[in-house]
C-alpha positions as MATLAB code, in Angstrom:
seq = 'XXXXXXXXXXXXXXXXXXXXXXXXXXXXXXXXXXXXXXXXXXXXXXXXXXXXXXXXXXXXXXXXXXXXXXXXXXXXXXXXXXXXXXXXXXXXXXXXXXXXXXXXXXXXXXXXXXXXXXXXXXXXXXXXXXXXXXXXXXXXXXXXXXXXXXXXXXXXXXXXXXXXXXXXXXXXXXXXXXXXXXXX';
ca = [
     -86.891  -59.207 -122.262;
     -86.033  -56.432 -119.838;
     -89.616  -55.161 -120.034;
     -90.875  -58.645 -119.221;
     -88.595  -58.902 -116.172;
     -89.638  -55.455 -114.922;
     -93.307  -56.272 -115.465;
     -92.849  -59.518 -113.540;
     -91.115  -57.566 -110.730;
     -94.086  -55.201 -110.468;
     -96.470  -58.168 -110.285;
     -94.338  -59.857 -107.629;
     -94.195  -56.663 -105.574;
     -97.962  -56.292 -105.744;
     -98.389  -59.737 -104.180;
     -98.785  -62.122 -107.111;
     -97.629  -65.692 -106.644;
     -94.596  -66.715 -108.766;
     -96.654  -69.429 -110.485;
     -99.242  -66.864 -111.613;
     -96.517  -64.439 -112.724;
     -94.960  -67.203 -114.850;
     -98.315  -67.866 -116.528;
     -99.002  -64.157 -117.047;
     -95.569  -63.426 -118.538;
     -95.365  -66.624 -120.568;
     -92.128  -67.841 -118.972;
     -91.085  -70.837 -116.931;
     -91.424  -70.999 -113.160;
     -87.647  -71.341 -112.949;
     -87.180  -67.988 -114.689;
     -89.541  -66.298 -112.235;
     -87.704  -67.991 -109.377;
     -84.395  -66.504 -110.628;
     -86.010  -63.086 -110.980;
     -87.385  -63.318 -107.407;
     -83.917  -64.132 -106.119;
     -82.317  -61.248 -108.080;
     -85.088  -58.901 -106.910;
     -84.500  -59.858 -103.279;
     -80.718  -59.450 -103.538;
     -80.335  -56.363 -105.747;
     -83.757  -54.838 -106.222;
     -85.270  -53.790 -109.548;
     -81.870  -52.578 -110.739;
     -80.629  -56.205 -110.877;
     -83.344  -57.045 -113.429;
     -82.290  -54.314 -115.867;
     -80.329  -55.091 -118.998;
     -76.566  -55.120 -118.574;
     -74.407  -54.090 -121.529;
     -71.949  -56.701 -122.749;
     -68.505  -55.149 -122.654;
     -66.493  -57.761 -124.499;
     -62.731  -57.755 -124.709;
     -61.149  -54.303 -124.474;
     -59.600  -52.882 -127.619;
     -55.871  -53.305 -128.041;
     -55.644  -49.814 -129.492;
     -56.454  -46.724 -127.449;
     -59.159  -44.293 -128.639;
     -56.458  -41.836 -129.759;
     -54.780  -44.590 -131.796;
     -58.103  -45.415 -133.468;
     -58.415  -41.709 -134.377;
     -54.959  -41.919 -135.936;
     -56.105  -44.992 -137.903;
     -59.071  -42.956 -139.189;
     -56.759  -40.118 -140.265;
     -54.480  -42.542 -142.122;
     -57.473  -44.160 -143.859;
     -58.794  -40.764 -144.961;
     -55.358  -39.766 -146.273;
     -55.387  -42.745 -148.632;
     -53.777  -46.138 -149.113;
     -51.012  -44.895 -151.420;
     -49.841  -42.392 -148.791;
     -49.733  -45.292 -146.321;
     -47.357  -47.169 -148.633;
     -49.705  -49.424 -150.599;
     -49.555  -49.669 -154.411;
     -53.248  -48.840 -155.053;
     -55.815  -46.596 -153.406;
     -58.126  -49.446 -152.315;
     -58.381  -50.108 -148.589;
     -59.019  -53.714 -147.649;
     -59.309  -55.237 -144.189;
     -56.031  -57.182 -144.602;
     -54.279  -53.936 -145.583;
     -55.697  -52.128 -142.562;
     -54.569  -55.017 -140.335;
     -51.045  -54.737 -141.835;
     -51.060  -50.982 -141.293;
     -52.024  -51.367 -137.623;
     -49.369  -54.023 -137.098;
     -46.679  -51.878 -138.769;
     -47.564  -48.686 -136.900;
     -48.491  -49.947 -133.433;
     -47.239  -53.544 -133.337;
     -50.734  -54.843 -132.607;
     -52.034  -57.812 -134.590;
     -55.705  -57.849 -135.571;
     -57.391  -60.487 -137.655;
     -58.836  -58.688 -140.703;
     -62.368  -59.929 -139.974;
     -62.305  -58.409 -136.495;
     -61.728  -54.896 -137.841;
     -65.117  -54.233 -139.402;
     -66.869  -53.261 -136.134;
     -64.271  -50.762 -134.876;
     -64.002  -49.267 -138.369;
     -67.780  -48.958 -138.554;
     -67.724  -47.113 -135.214;
     -65.228  -44.704 -136.773;
     -67.689  -44.042 -139.608;
     -66.190  -46.297 -142.281;
     -68.197  -48.870 -144.194;
     -67.362  -51.416 -146.856;
     -67.604  -49.972 -150.339;
     -66.217  -51.382 -153.503;
     -65.284  -48.623 -155.941;
     -66.934  -48.667 -159.318;
     -64.427  -49.544 -161.997;
     -63.925  -46.766 -164.536;
     -61.683  -46.439 -167.520;
     -58.620  -44.264 -166.965;
     -59.395  -42.463 -170.211;
     -62.883  -41.532 -168.989;
     -63.820  -37.919 -169.679;
     -66.894  -36.934 -167.649;
     -67.361  -33.616 -169.477;
     -67.419  -35.396 -172.843;
     -69.912  -37.977 -171.569;
     -72.183  -35.256 -170.178;
     -72.065  -33.393 -173.511;
     -72.922  -36.593 -175.401;
     -75.894  -37.288 -173.106;
     -77.223  -33.736 -173.558;
     -76.507  -33.277 -177.267;
     -76.392  -36.630 -179.078;
     -78.486  -39.047 -177.012;
     -81.869  -37.275 -177.516;
     -81.275  -37.235 -181.305;
     -80.372  -40.946 -181.382;
     -83.296  -41.892 -179.171;
     -85.742  -39.885 -181.301;
     -84.416  -41.528 -184.469;
     -84.916  -45.000 -183.039;
     -88.463  -44.195 -181.924;
     -89.363  -42.665 -185.321;
     -88.063  -45.759 -187.080;
     -90.821  -47.672 -185.297;
     -88.567  -50.084 -183.515;
     -88.513  -50.564 -179.817;
     -85.548  -49.280 -177.926;
     -83.058  -51.951 -176.915;
     -83.559  -53.106 -173.335;
     -80.442  -51.344 -172.095;
     -81.860  -48.019 -173.315;
     -85.351  -48.405 -171.862;
     -86.300  -47.498 -168.372;
     -88.657  -50.174 -167.097;
     -90.420  -49.787 -163.792;
     -91.766  -52.936 -162.242;
     -93.814  -53.202 -159.097;
     -93.982  -56.836 -158.130;
     -92.710  -60.046 -159.683;
     -90.700  -60.203 -162.903;
     -93.669  -61.523 -164.864;
     -95.818  -58.502 -163.918;
     -96.558  -56.120 -166.797;
     -94.009  -53.250 -166.933;
     -95.077  -49.724 -166.049;
     -98.157  -50.797 -164.113;
     -98.643  -51.464 -160.448;
     -99.007  -55.145 -159.721;
    -102.193  -56.049 -157.899;
    -102.030  -59.226 -155.826;
    -105.774  -59.787 -156.245;
    -105.299  -60.149 -160.023;
    -102.906  -63.092 -159.594;
    -104.976  -64.886 -156.965;
    -108.114  -64.853 -159.107;
    -106.335  -66.344 -162.122;
];
C-alpha cells in the first residue's frame, strides 16, 4: 500500500489529475484526495508507512531479560512442581516477581521476541534407556525385519516406511501425477 501511495505521489507531482491517478492506481478518488492533502501538508514522508507502536510494555527490557533467564533456568527452580512452562505459569511468575499482571494470552508475543516458542515436550517413560534402545535398533531390529521379509509376509504398517506424494489414495512410493487423475 505504501508503494501505491508513493507511486500516486510521483504521478501527482508530474502533473497528473487526481481522477486519472485514481484510475491508474485502482483506488477511489477520495483516497487520492487524502493523499494529495497529506502530500501538500507533509510531503512524500507523510505517505510512508508508520509503525504501529501499541501499548508500551509494563516490564522494562531488563526485566524481560530477567524473565528469559528464569525461563532458561527451569520451572522447578522458579518454584513450580514440574518442568513444563505454560503461559499461566509465566504470568504467575511475572506477577510474583514484579507485581505486574499479564493475561496469559498476551505473553506469547513478548516471549517470541525473546526467542521462546510454544513446544509441547514429547512424553517419555521415566524408565527409558536410550543406550539400550539404540543397541536394540542396531543389533536386533535388522534380524527381526529380515525374518519377517523372508517369511513372505508384509511388514506391519507401523514398521514400513511409506512415502506418498499427493493424495492418500495415490500409490505409495511413486510420484503422483495430476494428469493421471484428470484423464480417468
